[in-house]
C-alpha positions as a printed Julia matrix, in Angstrom:
302×3 Matrix{Float64}:
  -1.66   20.98    3.69
   0.82   18.17    4.22
   4.16   18.23    2.43
   3.2    15.17    0.41
   0.07   16.79   -0.96
   1.76   20.13   -1.65
   4.31   18.26   -3.8
   1.59   16.79   -6.05
  -0.98   17.96   -8.56
  -4.66   17.67   -7.5
  -6.94   15.71   -9.84
 -10.65   15.32   -9.04
 -12.18   11.85   -9.48
 -15.96   11.71   -9.85
 -16.34    8.28  -11.51
 -14.53    4.95  -11.39
 -11.32    6.43   -9.96
 -13.12    6.96   -6.63
 -12.39    3.3    -5.77
  -9.34    1.05   -5.71
 -11.11   -1.17   -8.25
 -11.08    1.74  -10.7
  -7.61    3.01   -9.81
  -5.99   -0.41  -10.05
  -8.05   -1.92  -12.85
  -5.88   -4.81  -14.12
  -3.86   -3.71  -17.12
  -5.43   -0.26  -16.92
  -3.94    1.48  -13.89
  -4.09    5.14  -12.94
  -0.79    6.86  -12.03
   0.34    6.27   -8.42
  -1.33    8.49   -5.83
   0.64   10.71   -3.46
  -2.41   11.52   -1.34
  -6.21   11.57   -1.54
  -9.05   13.31    0.29
 -12.82   13.21    0.22
 -14.29   16.33   -1.32
 -17.33   17.99   -2.76
 -17.92   19.5    -6.2
 -20.33   22.41   -6.64
 -21.18   24.85   -9.41
 -19.46   28.21   -9.16
 -22.82   29.91   -9.71
 -24.39   28.16   -6.73
 -26.81   26.17   -8.87
 -27.13   22.47   -7.97
 -24.58   20.31   -9.78
 -25.67   16.98  -11.27
 -23.69   13.83  -12.06
 -24.85   11.12  -14.43
 -23.77    8.44  -16.9
 -23.68   10.57  -20.03
 -20.12   10.58  -21.32
 -19.55    7.98  -24.0
 -16.08    6.41  -24.17
 -15.51    5.54  -27.82
 -12.26    3.87  -26.82
 -13.89    1.41  -24.42
 -17.46    1.6   -25.77
 -19.23    2.25  -22.47
 -21.03    5.06  -20.7
 -18.98    6.92  -18.1
 -19.53    9.59  -15.47
 -20.11   13.23  -16.45
 -21.12   16.53  -14.84
 -23.89   18.97  -15.78
 -21.52   21.95  -15.88
 -17.86   22.81  -16.39
 -17.7    25.86  -14.12
 -17.21   23.97  -10.89
 -15.23   24.28   -7.69
 -13.94   21.59   -5.35
 -13.52   21.62   -1.61
 -11.74   19.21    0.69
 -14.28   18.56    3.43
 -15.48   16.05    5.96
 -18.68   14.28    4.8
 -20.81   16.07    7.42
 -19.9    19.41    5.82
 -20.71   18.51    2.22
 -23.54   20.77    0.97
 -26.68   19.23   -0.51
 -26.25   21.2    -3.73
 -22.95   19.42   -4.49
 -21.76   15.93   -5.25
 -19.22   13.86   -3.36
 -15.89   13.15   -5.02
 -12.34   12.05   -4.25
  -9.39   14.39   -4.83
  -6.13   12.65   -5.71
  -2.68   14.21   -5.73
  -0.34   12.78   -8.36
   3.26   13.48   -9.31
   3.67   16.45  -11.7
   5.4    14.18  -14.21
   2.33   11.92  -14.41
   0.22   14.97  -15.24
   2.64   16.58  -17.65
   3.31   13.53  -19.81
   1.21   12.35  -22.74
   1.88    8.65  -23.07
   0.81    5.47  -21.27
   0.72    5.89  -17.51
  -0.16    9.58  -17.68
  -3.33   11.31  -16.49
  -3.89   12.58  -20.04
  -3.97    9.05  -21.42
  -5.95    7.77  -18.45
  -8.76   10.26  -18.74
  -8.67   10.3   -22.53
  -8.0    14.02  -22.92
  -7.31   15.09  -26.52
  -3.59   14.56  -27.03
  -3.36   17.5   -29.47
  -4.76   19.81  -26.8
  -2.44   18.54  -24.06
   0.58   18.67  -26.34
  -0.24   22.29  -27.2
  -0.51   23.12  -23.5
   2.65   21.36  -22.36
   4.68   22.92  -25.18
   3.79   26.36  -23.75
   4.4    25.63  -20.05
   7.63   27.64  -19.81
   5.97   30.76  -21.21
   3.09   30.65  -18.72
   3.13   32.35  -15.28
   4.82   30.46  -12.42
   2.73   27.95  -10.5
   1.54   24.38  -10.51
   0.54   22.67  -13.74
  -3.12   23.1   -12.78
  -2.54   26.84  -12.25
  -0.72   27.04  -15.57
  -3.66   25.31  -17.26
  -5.96   28.03  -15.91
  -3.64   30.7   -17.32
  -3.52   28.81  -20.62
  -7.33   28.77  -20.72
  -7.53   32.52  -20.14
  -4.61   33.44  -22.4
  -4.72   34.38  -26.04
  -1.07   34.43  -27.01
  -0.42   30.73  -26.42
  -2.0    27.73  -28.08
  -3.35   29.03  -31.38
  -4.51   25.66  -32.66
  -7.92   24.24  -33.57
  -7.89   21.87  -30.59
  -7.15   24.68  -28.15
  -9.77   26.98  -29.7
 -12.41   24.26  -29.43
 -11.45   23.58  -25.79
 -11.64   27.25  -24.84
 -15.01   27.64  -26.53
 -16.41   24.59  -24.73
 -15.23   25.95  -21.37
 -16.7    29.38  -22.11
 -20.08   27.79  -22.77
 -19.73   25.66  -19.66
 -22.7    23.37  -20.41
 -22.99   20.12  -22.4
 -23.76   20.85  -26.03
 -26.9    19.65  -27.77
 -27.19   17.61  -29.84
 -24.41   15.4   -28.54
 -21.47   15.12  -30.85
 -17.94   13.84  -30.97
 -15.03   15.88  -29.66
 -13.29   17.11  -32.84
  -9.81   16.47  -31.43
 -10.69   12.94  -30.34
 -11.77   11.56  -27.0
 -14.67   12.54  -24.75
 -13.4    14.2   -21.59
 -11.41   17.42  -21.52
  -9.37   18.92  -18.66
 -11.04   21.76  -16.74
  -9.06   23.98  -14.33
 -11.17   24.55  -11.22
 -10.81   26.26   -7.86
  -9.81   23.94   -5.0
 -10.34   24.97   -1.4
  -8.53   23.21    1.44
  -8.09   24.05    5.1
  -4.78   25.67    4.14
  -6.11   27.98    1.45
  -7.2    28.14   -2.18
  -5.43   26.67   -5.18
  -6.3    25.07   -8.54
  -7.19   21.48   -9.43
  -8.21   19.71  -12.65
 -11.61   18.12  -13.29
 -12.49   16.01  -16.33
 -15.69   16.92  -18.18
 -17.36   15.96  -21.47
 -18.88   18.96  -23.31
 -20.77   16.58  -25.61
 -22.14   14.27  -22.93
 -25.84   13.43  -22.76
 -27.79   13.49  -19.51
 -29.72   10.31  -18.71
 -31.84    9.73  -15.57
 -30.04    6.43  -15.02
 -27.57    4.05  -16.6
 -30.48    1.84  -17.59
 -32.01    4.74  -19.53
 -28.67    5.32  -21.26
 -28.51    1.69  -22.3
 -32.1     1.83  -23.59
 -31.56    5.05  -25.53
 -32.05    5.0   -29.33
 -29.12    3.35  -31.04
 -26.79    6.05  -32.35
 -23.71    3.87  -32.35
 -23.35    4.08  -28.58
 -23.97    0.48  -27.67
 -21.59   -1.05  -25.1
 -19.29   -3.59  -26.67
 -19.44   -5.63  -23.5
 -22.16   -5.42  -20.84
 -19.7    -7.04  -18.45
 -17.33   -4.1   -18.96
 -20.18   -1.66  -18.39
 -21.16   -3.56  -15.23
 -17.6    -3.45  -13.94
 -17.37    0.28  -14.56
 -20.65    0.79  -12.7
 -19.3    -1.14   -9.71
 -16.0     0.76   -9.8
 -18.0     3.96   -9.38
 -20.39    2.77   -6.69
 -17.73    1.0    -4.59
 -16.77    4.54   -3.63
 -19.47    4.25   -0.94
 -17.03    2.06    1.01
 -14.7     5.08    1.14
 -17.35    7.48    2.44
 -18.62    8.84   -0.88
 -22.36    9.48   -0.85
 -24.74    9.52   -3.82
 -27.43   12.1    -3.17
 -30.61   13.31   -4.89
 -28.7    15.22   -7.59
 -26.72   12.12   -8.46
 -27.7     9.52  -11.09
 -24.71    7.21  -10.73
 -26.55    4.76   -8.48
 -29.07    2.67  -10.45
 -30.85    0.05   -8.34
 -32.4    -1.62  -11.39
 -29.05   -2.02  -13.15
 -27.46   -3.15   -9.87
 -29.82   -6.14   -9.89
 -28.84   -7.18  -13.43
 -27.02  -10.53  -13.87
 -23.79   -8.88  -15.04
 -23.53   -6.69  -11.94
 -24.58   -9.42   -9.54
 -21.92  -11.75  -10.94
 -19.13   -9.24  -10.35
 -20.38   -7.45   -7.24
 -19.38   -9.89   -4.49
 -15.73  -10.49   -5.55
 -15.09   -6.81   -6.34
 -16.66   -5.68   -3.06
 -14.64   -8.24   -1.13
 -11.39   -7.14   -2.79
 -12.22   -3.46   -2.14
 -12.81   -4.17    1.56
  -9.53   -6.11    1.77
  -7.65   -3.18    0.24
  -9.29   -0.72    2.61
  -8.26   -2.89    5.58
  -4.69   -3.24    4.28
  -1.92   -0.91    5.43
  -0.62   -0.91    1.84
  -3.81    0.65    0.51
  -6.27    2.01    3.06
  -9.36    4.15    2.73
  -9.31    6.67   -0.09
  -9.92   10.16    1.18
  -7.56    9.65    4.11
  -4.41    8.69    2.3
  -0.91   10.2     2.47
   1.3     7.55    0.9
   2.15    6.39   -2.64
  -0.36    3.9    -4.03
   1.14    0.44   -4.62
   0.98   -1.21   -8.0
  -1.37   -4.16   -8.5
   0.88   -5.59  -11.2
   2.84   -4.59  -14.31
   2.22   -1.03  -15.46
   0.24   -0.79  -18.69
  -1.63    2.04  -20.31
  -4.22    3.69  -18.12
  -7.76    4.0   -19.37
 -10.74    6.33  -19.5
 -12.31    7.24  -16.16
């Protein structure tokens, strides 16, 4: 592992943050990236993992990416080695400070993790075994002495179950996604990364099916915003991310909708320009800090 990656904390992106459009969304940027690599996510049990639009962002009122299980493992791999039972992803390394903090510009704020949970974790960091923040989060999950709060108890219970709950509900501590410590394998060995997952997400065959689902208060506030999020996810194909048979992120019907067609050409052109630029480059092969697209503001969900 390069020195730059070993100095950062690995965060797995399986939705909009797999593209520059999602990472540098105007006014809604993700923390700067130290490095990134293409990877694959699989279930620890060996069962096929599925990805779909099933996590509802109450903050932005749109459907976002989710996984069918929480007990997952990630591997840095060349595309030819990615197993059919897994899903392609991008693994980003960020500065420890961006992961540890709670406020605007942090990973916690960006992925919408419950702030009460993250505050409980970070307040106990010094009492946890030595290691990276991701490794400490694993120890915090498995521990019983630290974090005796309702938010932590709910988080631990959700991770023990490991599957989306039915019927879908609302995360008691606020927000949809929660941080999941997962095994990360690289050519240099095994470590720990963090994956975001929604224990209350619903599984839809496609984004169109999600949008046509019975109204339970989950109606996008802005179809243009939903279209942009969809494109931010699928632009990952330009970086080498594949969407296979276990993957419901690609929706050809929705891709032909007026909202997507209006945004597709300019966003695709900008993504290609960034890939060709020495300042940005292709995600999955990156070992340099990501430049800012403008003034830093709060980061947003997925």
